[in-house]
KENUBA-240423 format. One record per residue (C-alpha): residue number from 1; residue in one letter; x, y, z. Coordinates in nm, 3 decimals, padded with zeros to 5 digits. Example, Ala and Ser with C-alpha at 12.3 -4.5 7.8 and 13.67 -1.06 7.14 Angstrom:
REM KENUBA-240423
pt num->1	residuo->A	xx->01.230	yy->-00.450	zz->00.780
pt num->2	residuo->S	xx->01.367	yy->-00.106	zz->00.714
This chain:
REM KENUBA-240423
pt num->1	residuo->M	xx->-03.038	yy->07.492	zz->09.037
pt num->2	residuo->R	xx->-03.401	yy->07.582	zz->09.095
pt num->3	residuo->I	xx->-03.562	yy->07.749	zz->08.793
pt num->4	residuo->A	xx->-03.895	yy->07.932	zz->08.810
pt num->5	residuo->I	xx->-04.119	yy->07.965	zz->08.507
pt num->6	residuo->V	xx->-04.357	yy->08.261	zz->08.528
pt num->7	residuo->G	xx->-04.634	yy->08.214	zz->08.275
pt num->8	residuo->A	xx->-04.709	yy->07.860	zz->08.162
pt num->9	residuo->G	xx->-04.827	yy->07.935	zz->07.808
pt num->10	residuo->G	xx->-04.662	yy->07.808	zz->07.494
pt num->11	residuo->V	xx->-04.314	yy->07.940	zz->07.571
pt num->12	residuo->G	xx->-04.319	yy->07.890	zz->07.947
pt num->13	residuo->G	xx->-04.490	yy->07.553	zz->07.929
pt num->14	residuo->L	xx->-04.242	yy->07.423	zz->07.673
pt num->15	residuo->L	xx->-03.934	yy->07.542	zz->07.861
pt num->16	residuo->G	xx->-04.072	yy->07.424	zz->08.195
pt num->17	residuo->G	xx->-04.157	yy->07.085	zz->08.054
pt num->18	residuo->L	xx->-03.819	yy->07.038	zz->07.886
pt num->19	residuo->L	xx->-03.630	yy->07.150	zz->08.196
pt num->20	residuo->A	xx->-03.830	yy->06.926	zz->08.429
pt num->21	residuo->R	xx->-03.781	yy->06.627	zz->08.198
pt num->22	residuo->S	xx->-03.404	yy->06.685	zz->08.207
pt num->23	residuo->G	xx->-03.403	yy->06.667	zz->08.588
pt num->24	residuo->A	xx->-03.400	yy->07.036	zz->08.677
pt num->25	residuo->E	xx->-03.603	yy->07.151	zz->08.976
pt num->26	residuo->V	xx->-03.881	yy->07.357	zz->08.817
pt num->27	residuo->V	xx->-04.146	yy->07.568	zz->08.988
pt num->28	residuo->V	xx->-04.423	yy->07.735	zz->08.791
pt num->29	residuo->V	xx->-04.633	yy->08.049	zz->08.835
pt num->30	residuo->A	xx->-04.962	yy->08.017	zz->08.647
pt num->31	residuo->R	xx->-05.331	yy->08.082	zz->08.697
pt num->32	residuo->G	xx->-05.678	yy->07.963	zz->08.611
pt num->33	residuo->G	xx->-05.723	yy->07.645	zz->08.413
pt num->34	residuo->Q	xx->-05.356	yy->07.630	zz->08.324
pt num->35	residuo->L	xx->-05.254	yy->07.625	zz->08.691
pt num->36	residuo->Q	xx->-05.509	yy->07.358	zz->08.773
pt num->37	residuo->A	xx->-05.396	yy->07.141	zz->08.483
pt num->38	residuo->V	xx->-05.027	yy->07.169	zz->08.575
pt num->39	residuo->R	xx->-05.102	yy->07.084	zz->08.938
pt num->40	residuo->T	xx->-05.315	yy->06.780	zz->08.864
pt num->41	residuo->G	xx->-05.159	yy->06.634	zz->08.551
pt num->42	residuo->G	xx->-04.825	yy->06.804	zz->08.499
pt num->43	residuo->I	xx->-04.715	yy->06.958	zz->08.170
pt num->44	residuo->R	xx->-04.787	yy->06.770	zz->07.848
pt num->45	residuo->V	xx->-04.551	yy->06.850	zz->07.563
pt num->46	residuo->D	xx->-04.588	yy->06.754	zz->07.197
pt num->47	residuo->S	xx->-04.265	yy->06.853	zz->07.026
pt num->48	residuo->P	xx->-04.004	yy->06.737	zz->06.775
pt num->49	residuo->L	xx->-03.793	yy->06.698	zz->07.091
pt num->50	residuo->G	xx->-04.038	yy->06.436	zz->07.219
pt num->51	residuo->A	xx->-04.395	yy->06.379	zz->07.331
pt num->52	residuo->F	xx->-04.412	yy->06.346	zz->07.709
pt num->53	residuo->T	xx->-04.584	yy->06.444	zz->08.032
pt num->54	residuo->V	xx->-04.380	yy->06.563	zz->08.329
pt num->55	residuo->R	xx->-04.450	yy->06.689	zz->08.679
pt num->56	residuo->V	xx->-04.296	yy->07.006	zz->08.820
pt num->57	residuo->A	xx->-04.177	yy->07.053	zz->09.177
pt num->58	residuo->A	xx->-04.446	yy->07.309	zz->09.262
pt num->59	residuo->A	xx->-04.699	yy->07.539	zz->09.097
pt num->60	residuo->A	xx->-04.885	yy->07.841	zz->09.239
pt num->61	residuo->E	xx->-05.063	yy->08.157	zz->09.134
pt num->62	residuo->D	xx->-04.878	yy->08.371	zz->09.388
pt num->63	residuo->P	xx->-04.498	yy->08.384	zz->09.336
pt num->64	residuo->A	xx->-04.458	yy->08.437	zz->09.711
pt num->65	residuo->A	xx->-04.596	yy->08.087	zz->09.769
pt num->66	residuo->L	xx->-04.299	yy->07.930	zz->09.591
pt num->67	residuo->P	xx->-03.941	yy->07.885	zz->09.716
pt num->68	residuo->P	xx->-03.684	yy->08.132	zz->09.581
pt num->69	residuo->A	xx->-03.517	yy->08.035	zz->09.254
pt num->70	residuo->E	xx->-03.169	yy->08.103	zz->09.123
pt num->71	residuo->A	xx->-03.315	yy->08.181	zz->08.779
pt num->72	residuo->V	xx->-03.659	yy->08.309	zz->08.679
pt num->73	residuo->L	xx->-03.773	yy->08.280	zz->08.317
pt num->74	residuo->L	xx->-04.049	yy->08.535	zz->08.259
pt num->75	residuo->A	xx->-04.282	yy->08.411	zz->07.986
pt num->76	residuo->V	xx->-04.598	yy->08.617	zz->08.033
pt num->77	residuo->K	xx->-04.731	yy->08.844	zz->07.758
pt num->78	residuo->A	xx->-04.549	yy->09.176	zz->07.725
pt num->79	residuo->W	xx->-04.850	yy->09.373	zz->07.849
pt num->80	residuo->Q	xx->-04.848	yy->09.172	zz->08.173
pt num->81	residuo->V	xx->-04.486	yy->09.245	zz->08.269
pt num->82	residuo->S	xx->-04.540	yy->09.570	zz->08.457
pt num->83	residuo->E	xx->-04.814	yy->09.410	zz->08.669
pt num->84	residuo->V	xx->-04.623	yy->09.095	zz->08.759
pt num->85	residuo->A	xx->-04.276	yy->09.249	zz->08.807
pt num->86	residuo->P	xx->-04.318	yy->09.373	zz->09.169
pt num->87	residuo->R	xx->-04.457	yy->09.033	zz->09.271
pt num->88	residuo->L	xx->-04.131	yy->08.859	zz->09.174
pt num->89	residuo->A	xx->-03.920	yy->09.011	zz->09.451
pt num->90	residuo->T	xx->-03.945	yy->08.710	zz->09.683
pt num->91	residuo->L	xx->-03.914	yy->08.458	zz->09.399
pt num->92	residuo->V	xx->-03.560	yy->08.564	zz->09.304
pt num->93	residuo->A	xx->-03.299	yy->08.410	zz->09.531
pt num->94	residuo->P	xx->-03.003	yy->08.625	zz->09.650
pt num->95	residuo->G	xx->-02.770	yy->08.656	zz->09.353
pt num->96	residuo->G	xx->-03.040	yy->08.521	zz->09.124
pt num->97	residuo->V	xx->-03.160	yy->08.664	zz->08.796
pt num->98	residuo->V	xx->-03.480	yy->08.722	zz->08.601
pt num->99	residuo->V	xx->-03.463	yy->08.671	zz->08.224
pt num->100	residuo->P	xx->-03.755	yy->08.821	zz->08.028
pt num->101	residuo->L	xx->-03.857	yy->08.639	zz->07.708
pt num->102	residuo->Q	xx->-04.123	yy->08.876	zz->07.575
pt num->103	residuo->N	xx->-04.195	yy->09.002	zz->07.225
pt num->104	residuo->G	xx->-04.082	yy->09.360	zz->07.267
pt num->105	residuo->V	xx->-03.793	yy->09.577	zz->07.383
pt num->106	residuo->E	xx->-03.913	yy->09.725	zz->07.714
pt num->107	residuo->A	xx->-03.956	yy->09.426	zz->07.948
pt num->108	residuo->A	xx->-03.607	yy->09.434	zz->08.099
pt num->109	residuo->D	xx->-03.641	yy->09.804	zz->08.181
pt num->110	residuo->Q	xx->-03.982	yy->09.742	zz->08.341
pt num->111	residuo->L	xx->-03.835	yy->09.464	zz->08.554
pt num->112	residuo->T	xx->-03.539	yy->09.679	zz->08.651
pt num->113	residuo->Q	xx->-03.769	yy->09.950	zz->08.782
pt num->114	residuo->A	xx->-03.934	yy->09.696	zz->09.013
pt num->115	residuo->L	xx->-03.641	yy->09.474	zz->09.110
pt num->116	residuo->G	xx->-03.323	yy->09.675	zz->09.056
pt num->117	residuo->P	xx->-03.057	yy->09.637	zz->08.787
pt num->118	residuo->D	xx->-02.856	yy->09.358	zz->08.952
pt num->119	residuo->R	xx->-03.145	yy->09.110	zz->08.936
pt num->120	residuo->V	xx->-03.238	yy->09.150	zz->08.569
pt num->121	residuo->A	xx->-03.074	yy->09.026	zz->08.251
pt num->122	residuo->G	xx->-03.174	yy->09.066	zz->07.889
pt num->123	residuo->G	xx->-03.324	yy->08.776	zz->07.703
pt num->124	residuo->V	xx->-03.485	yy->08.667	zz->07.381
pt num->125	residuo->I	xx->-03.644	yy->08.342	zz->07.264
pt num->126	residuo->K	xx->-03.702	yy->08.214	zz->06.915
pt num->127	residuo->V	xx->-03.959	yy->07.934	zz->06.902
pt num->128	residuo->L	xx->-04.300	yy->07.841	zz->06.764
pt num->129	residuo->A	xx->-04.512	yy->07.697	zz->07.046
pt num->130	residuo->W	xx->-04.861	yy->07.745	zz->07.182
pt num->131	residuo->I	xx->-05.113	yy->07.608	zz->07.432
pt num->132	residuo->D	xx->-05.304	yy->07.321	zz->07.272
pt num->133	residuo->A	xx->-05.527	yy->07.267	zz->07.579
pt num->134	residuo->P	xx->-05.493	yy->07.343	zz->07.952
pt num->135	residuo->G	xx->-05.160	yy->07.196	zz->08.059
pt num->136	residuo->A	xx->-05.073	yy->07.090	zz->07.703
pt num->137	residuo->V	xx->-04.814	yy->07.260	zz->07.482
pt num->138	residuo->K	xx->-04.760	yy->07.213	zz->07.109
pt num->139	residuo->H	xx->-04.416	yy->07.292	zz->06.966
pt num->140	residuo->V	xx->-04.326	yy->07.277	zz->06.598
pt num->141	residuo->G	xx->-04.013	yy->07.351	zz->06.399
pt num->142	residuo->N	xx->-03.661	yy->07.390	zz->06.528
pt num->143	residuo->P	xx->-03.554	yy->07.353	zz->06.893
pt num->144	residuo->P	xx->-03.612	yy->07.670	zz->07.095
pt num->145	residuo->V	xx->-03.330	yy->07.923	zz->07.091
pt num->146	residuo->V	xx->-03.270	yy->08.128	zz->07.407
pt num->147	residuo->I	xx->-03.015	yy->08.410	zz->07.407
pt num->148	residuo->M	xx->-02.931	yy->08.587	zz->07.734
pt num->149	residuo->G	xx->-02.694	yy->08.857	zz->07.843
pt num->150	residuo->E	xx->-02.614	yy->09.081	zz->08.136
pt num->151	residuo->R	xx->-02.708	yy->09.446	zz->08.113
pt num->152	residuo->G	xx->-02.677	yy->09.761	zz->08.323
pt num->153	residuo->P	xx->-02.384	yy->09.751	zz->08.568
pt num->154	residuo->R	xx->-02.303	yy->09.394	zz->08.466
pt num->155	residuo->G	xx->-02.334	yy->09.454	zz->08.091
pt num->156	residuo->G	xx->-02.056	yy->09.303	zz->07.883
pt num->157	residuo->A	xx->-01.908	yy->09.116	zz->08.180
pt num->158	residuo->A	xx->-01.875	yy->08.741	zz->08.224
pt num->159	residuo->S	xx->-02.182	yy->08.588	zz->08.387
pt num->160	residuo->P	xx->-02.149	yy->08.266	zz->08.583
pt num->161	residuo->R	xx->-02.521	yy->08.276	zz->08.673
pt num->162	residuo->L	xx->-02.629	yy->08.298	zz->08.309
pt num->163	residuo->D	xx->-02.372	yy->08.038	zz->08.209
pt num->164	residuo->A	xx->-02.528	yy->07.801	zz->08.465
pt num->165	residuo->L	xx->-02.878	yy->07.872	zz->08.331
pt num->166	residuo->A	xx->-02.764	yy->07.823	zz->07.972
pt num->167	residuo->A	xx->-02.610	yy->07.489	zz->08.067
pt num->168	residuo->A	xx->-02.936	yy->07.376	zz->08.231
pt num->169	residuo->L	xx->-03.133	yy->07.479	zz->07.921
pt num->170	residuo->A	xx->-02.885	yy->07.301	zz->07.694
pt num->171	residuo->R	xx->-02.928	yy->06.978	zz->07.893
pt num->172	residuo->A	xx->-03.300	yy->07.014	zz->07.831
pt num->173	residuo->G	xx->-03.258	yy->07.035	zz->07.452
pt num->174	residuo->V	xx->-03.269	yy->07.413	zz->07.417
pt num->175	residuo->D	xx->-03.018	yy->07.597	zz->07.198
pt num->176	residuo->A	xx->-02.905	yy->07.836	zz->07.471
pt num->177	residuo->R	xx->-02.619	yy->08.083	zz->07.479
pt num->178	residuo->V	xx->-02.494	yy->08.389	zz->07.663
pt num->179	residuo->S	xx->-02.427	yy->08.699	zz->07.454
pt num->180	residuo->R	xx->-02.241	yy->09.019	zz->07.534
pt num->181	residuo->E	xx->-02.458	yy->09.194	zz->07.274
pt num->182	residuo->V	xx->-02.799	yy->09.093	zz->07.402
pt num->183	residuo->E	xx->-02.961	yy->09.429	zz->07.322
pt num->184	residuo->R	xx->-02.875	yy->09.380	zz->06.955
pt num->185	residuo->E	xx->-03.023	yy->09.030	zz->06.968
pt num->186	residuo->I	xx->-03.345	yy->09.165	zz->07.122
pt num->187	residuo->W	xx->-03.382	yy->09.439	zz->06.862
pt num->188	residuo->E	xx->-03.307	yy->09.199	zz->06.575
pt num->189	residuo->K	xx->-03.597	yy->08.982	zz->06.685
pt num->190	residuo->F	xx->-03.814	yy->09.290	zz->06.727
pt num->191	residuo->L	xx->-03.726	yy->09.393	zz->06.372
pt num->192	residuo->T	xx->-03.850	yy->09.053	zz->06.257
pt num->193	residuo->I	xx->-04.176	yy->09.022	zz->06.447
pt num->194	residuo->E	xx->-04.306	yy->09.375	zz->06.503
pt num->195	residuo->P	xx->-04.351	yy->09.516	zz->06.150
pt num->196	residuo->W	xx->-04.479	yy->09.178	zz->06.031
pt num->197	residuo->G	xx->-04.728	yy->09.146	zz->06.316
pt num->198	residuo->A	xx->-04.860	yy->09.500	zz->06.279
pt num->199	residuo->I	xx->-04.910	yy->09.488	zz->05.903
pt num->200	residuo->A	xx->-05.050	yy->09.135	zz->05.914
pt num->201	residuo->A	xx->-05.298	yy->09.235	zz->06.185
pt num->202	residuo->A	xx->-05.409	yy->09.540	zz->05.987
pt num->203	residuo->S	xx->-05.442	yy->09.351	zz->05.658
pt num->204	residuo->R	xx->-05.568	yy->09.022	zz->05.807
pt num->205	residuo->A	xx->-05.348	yy->08.837	zz->05.558
pt num->206	residuo->P	xx->-05.082	yy->08.565	zz->05.593
pt num->207	residuo->I	xx->-04.721	yy->08.646	zz->05.518
pt num->208	residuo->G	xx->-04.730	yy->08.495	zz->05.170
pt num->209	residuo->V	xx->-04.986	yy->08.753	zz->05.065
pt num->210	residuo->L	xx->-04.806	yy->09.041	zz->05.235
pt num->211	residuo->R	xx->-04.481	yy->08.978	zz->05.052
pt num->212	residuo->S	xx->-04.642	yy->08.905	zz->04.713
pt num->213	residuo->L	xx->-04.818	yy->09.241	zz->04.677
pt num->214	residuo->P	xx->-04.574	yy->09.523	zz->04.587
pt num->215	residuo->E	xx->-04.770	yy->09.783	zz->04.784
pt num->216	residuo->T	xx->-04.782	yy->09.578	zz->05.105
pt num->217	residuo->R	xx->-04.421	yy->09.468	zz->05.069
pt num->218	residuo->A	xx->-04.314	yy->09.831	zz->05.034
pt num->219	residuo->L	xx->-04.512	yy->09.921	zz->05.347
pt num->220	residuo->H	xx->-04.341	yy->09.642	zz->05.538
pt num->221	residuo->Q	xx->-03.999	yy->09.759	zz->05.422
pt num->222	residuo->A	xx->-04.078	yy->10.113	zz->05.539
pt num->223	residuo->A	xx->-04.192	yy->09.985	zz->05.879
pt num->224	residuo->M	xx->-03.871	yy->09.784	zz->05.918
pt num->225	residuo->R	xx->-03.662	yy->10.090	zz->05.832
pt num->226	residuo->E	xx->-03.837	yy->10.284	zz->06.108
pt num->227	residuo->V	xx->-03.754	yy->10.014	zz->06.364
pt num->228	residuo->A	xx->-03.392	yy->09.993	zz->06.248
pt num->229	residuo->A	xx->-03.352	yy->10.371	zz->06.266
pt num->230	residuo->L	xx->-03.498	yy->10.371	zz->06.617
pt num->231	residuo->A	xx->-03.265	yy->10.095	zz->06.735
pt num->232	residuo->R	xx->-02.960	yy->10.281	zz->06.607
pt num->233	residuo->A	xx->-03.079	yy->10.608	zz->06.760
pt num->234	residuo->R	xx->-03.090	yy->10.429	zz->07.094
pt num->235	residuo->G	xx->-02.733	yy->10.307	zz->07.063
pt num->236	residuo->V	xx->-02.800	yy->09.954	zz->06.937
pt num->237	residuo->E	xx->-02.542	yy->09.848	zz->06.681
pt num->238	residuo->L	xx->-02.757	yy->09.680	zz->06.419
pt num->239	residuo->A	xx->-02.573	yy->09.557	zz->06.111
pt num->240	residuo->A	xx->-02.595	yy->09.780	zz->05.805
pt num->241	residuo->D	xx->-02.783	yy->09.504	zz->05.621
pt num->242	residuo->A	xx->-03.017	yy->09.416	zz->05.911
pt num->243	residuo->V	xx->-03.333	yy->09.511	zz->05.720
pt num->244	residuo->A	xx->-03.228	yy->09.318	zz->05.408
pt num->245	residuo->K	xx->-03.141	yy->09.009	zz->05.614
pt num->246	residuo->T	xx->-03.472	yy->09.026	zz->05.799
pt num->247	residuo->E	xx->-03.661	yy->09.055	zz->05.472
pt num->248	residuo->A	xx->-03.476	yy->08.753	zz->05.333
pt num->249	residuo->F	xx->-03.559	yy->08.554	zz->05.646
pt num->250	residuo->L	xx->-03.929	yy->08.639	zz->05.621
pt num->251	residuo->D	xx->-03.929	yy->08.548	zz->05.252
pt num->252	residuo->A	xx->-03.847	yy->08.192	zz->05.363
pt num->253	residuo->V	xx->-04.136	yy->08.168	zz->05.612
pt num->254	residuo->P	xx->-04.412	yy->07.935	zz->05.487
pt num->255	residuo->P	xx->-04.669	yy->08.145	zz->05.298
pt num->256	residuo->E	xx->-04.950	yy->08.055	zz->05.538
pt num->257	residuo->G	xx->-04.750	yy->08.190	zz->05.834
pt num->258	residuo->T	xx->-04.915	yy->08.434	zz->06.075
pt num->259	residuo->A	xx->-04.777	yy->08.649	zz->06.357
pt num->260	residuo->S	xx->-04.878	yy->08.624	zz->06.723
pt num->261	residuo->M	xx->-05.019	yy->08.977	zz->06.744
pt num->262	residuo->Q	xx->-05.215	yy->08.913	zz->06.425
pt num->263	residuo->R	xx->-05.366	yy->08.597	zz->06.578
pt num->264	residuo->D	xx->-05.458	yy->08.772	zz->06.903
pt num->265	residuo->I	xx->-05.625	yy->09.067	zz->06.732
pt num->266	residuo->G	xx->-05.800	yy->08.839	zz->06.484
pt num->267	residuo->A	xx->-05.941	yy->08.630	zz->06.770
pt num->268	residuo->A	xx->-06.055	yy->08.940	zz->06.965
pt num->269	residuo->R	xx->-05.805	yy->08.876	zz->07.246
pt num->270	residuo->P	xx->-05.593	yy->09.139	zz->07.420
pt num->271	residuo->S	xx->-05.278	yy->09.184	zz->07.214
pt num->272	residuo->E	xx->-04.930	yy->09.331	zz->07.246
pt num->273	residuo->L	xx->-05.023	yy->09.636	zz->07.037
pt num->274	residuo->E	xx->-04.901	yy->09.882	zz->07.301
pt num->275	residuo->D	xx->-04.580	yy->09.685	zz->07.359
pt num->276	residuo->Q	xx->-04.492	yy->09.654	zz->06.992
pt num->277	residuo->V	xx->-04.642	yy->09.924	zz->06.769
pt num->278	residuo->G	xx->-04.700	yy->10.151	zz->07.068
pt num->279	residuo->A	xx->-04.342	yy->10.103	zz->07.184
pt num->280	residuo->V	xx->-04.203	yy->10.212	zz->06.847
pt num->281	residuo->R	xx->-04.411	yy->10.530	zz->06.867
pt num->282	residuo->R	xx->-04.321	yy->10.606	zz->07.231
pt num->283	residuo->L	xx->-03.951	yy->10.536	zz->07.193
pt num->284	residuo->G	xx->-03.946	yy->10.719	zz->06.861
pt num->285	residuo->R	xx->-04.070	yy->11.034	zz->07.030
pt num->286	residuo->Q	xx->-03.813	yy->10.994	zz->07.307
pt num->287	residuo->S	xx->-03.532	yy->10.945	zz->07.057
pt num->288	residuo->G	xx->-03.635	yy->11.200	zz->06.796
pt num->289	residuo->V	xx->-03.711	yy->10.938	zz->06.530
pt num->290	residuo->A	xx->-04.015	yy->10.988	zz->06.307
pt num->291	residuo->T	xx->-04.246	yy->10.685	zz->06.283
pt num->292	residuo->P	xx->-04.524	yy->10.777	zz->06.036
pt num->293	residuo->V	xx->-04.588	yy->10.418	zz->05.926
pt num->294	residuo->H	xx->-04.629	yy->10.304	zz->06.285
pt num->295	residuo->D	xx->-04.844	yy->10.604	zz->06.368
pt num->296	residuo->A	xx->-05.085	yy->10.497	zz->06.094
pt num->297	residuo->L	xx->-05.078	yy->10.127	zz->06.188
pt num->298	residuo->Y	xx->-05.143	yy->10.210	zz->06.552
pt num->299	residuo->A	xx->-05.442	yy->10.427	zz->06.461
pt num->300	residuo->V	xx->-05.586	yy->10.149	zz->06.243
pt num->301	residuo->L	xx->-05.549	yy->09.879	zz->06.510
pt num->302	residuo->L	xx->-05.637	yy->10.083	zz->06.817
pt num->303	residuo->P	xx->-06.020	yy->10.061	zz->06.790
pt num->304	residuo->Q	xx->-06.014	yy->09.679	zz->06.804
pt num->305	residuo->E	xx->-05.768	yy->09.673	zz->07.094
pt num->306	residuo->T	xx->-05.963	yy->09.934	zz->07.287
pt num->307	residuo->A	xx->-06.288	yy->09.743	zz->07.244
pt num->308	residuo->V	xx->-06.138	yy->09.409	zz->07.348
pt num->309	residuo->R	xx->-06.004	yy->09.568	zz->07.667
pt num->310	residuo->G	xx->-06.347	yy->09.708	zz->07.751
pt num->311	residuo->R	xx->-06.257	yy->10.074	zz->07.717
pt num->312	residuo->I	xx->-06.521	yy->10.131	zz->07.452
pt num->313	residuo->K	xx->-06.831	yy->09.937	zz->07.360
pt num->314	residuo->R	xx->-06.761	yy->09.638	zz->07.141
pt num->315	residuo->F	xx->-06.870	yy->09.679	zz->06.781
pt num->316	residuo->P	xx->-06.957	yy->09.420	zz->06.514
pt num->317	residuo->R	xx->-06.655	yy->09.265	zz->06.343
pt num->318	residuo->T	xx->-06.685	yy->09.246	zz->05.968
């Protein structure tokens, strides 16, 4: 089974490295210094699952330069999905599947618009990994968890192609499974990361501070309730206690913990603001769900995002 990794950052680099070490045929789409490093030295992984360097079968910037793959793991940032999606057409082998692993809830729909419903599954990953240097990935904590499921015309049906991908990931040390409720899995992760990331980015504080101040904790609870209401309005069967369980999970995160969107905005990098906070607002309007907390958070964070993307003149950061 040939597996393509699109985006060789923390998530893509880790999965690509683990799969290649296990003997899978892995091809990688990357660019810039990351592509050069993977081509010349392979992928270096520092993980509780092992410290190793491994070569991949091929790496290129253009997906069309690589042979078609039975499975494509899409690991670019959420805001890059719509741009890269049309370029994946030749990378997906007949009968193959693309599994998006973004922070957000819109990637599968964006891929479906470009590739058609039969070539796209739903997916979610739970892992803490990042690029330590070009070609080098640092992974901490538990083994990565990948949950996949068919959607659209195939939704709820058995999936031999996803079963085969899950087996390949399992051989690589990934906790992988196929779910018939993948949309619920995606929204449960979104409920965890999106309100946290937005409030942490706005407050510039780690999670221990956010949950210790009654005012900030109440704001976070209100933001989670908006996301849960939106999910249910869109037909996702979240558990009645989903917000309470998410809050309990975040209470166990180390107090110095930060969210990915918080780190990007804090470092003046393009972030997933539009794909997280913006998505709640857009989908809320479509579904008739009020999102006043997210409206305010979006307005607070928008000036920094707009400046980083060059749409307004950069201003001093204080």
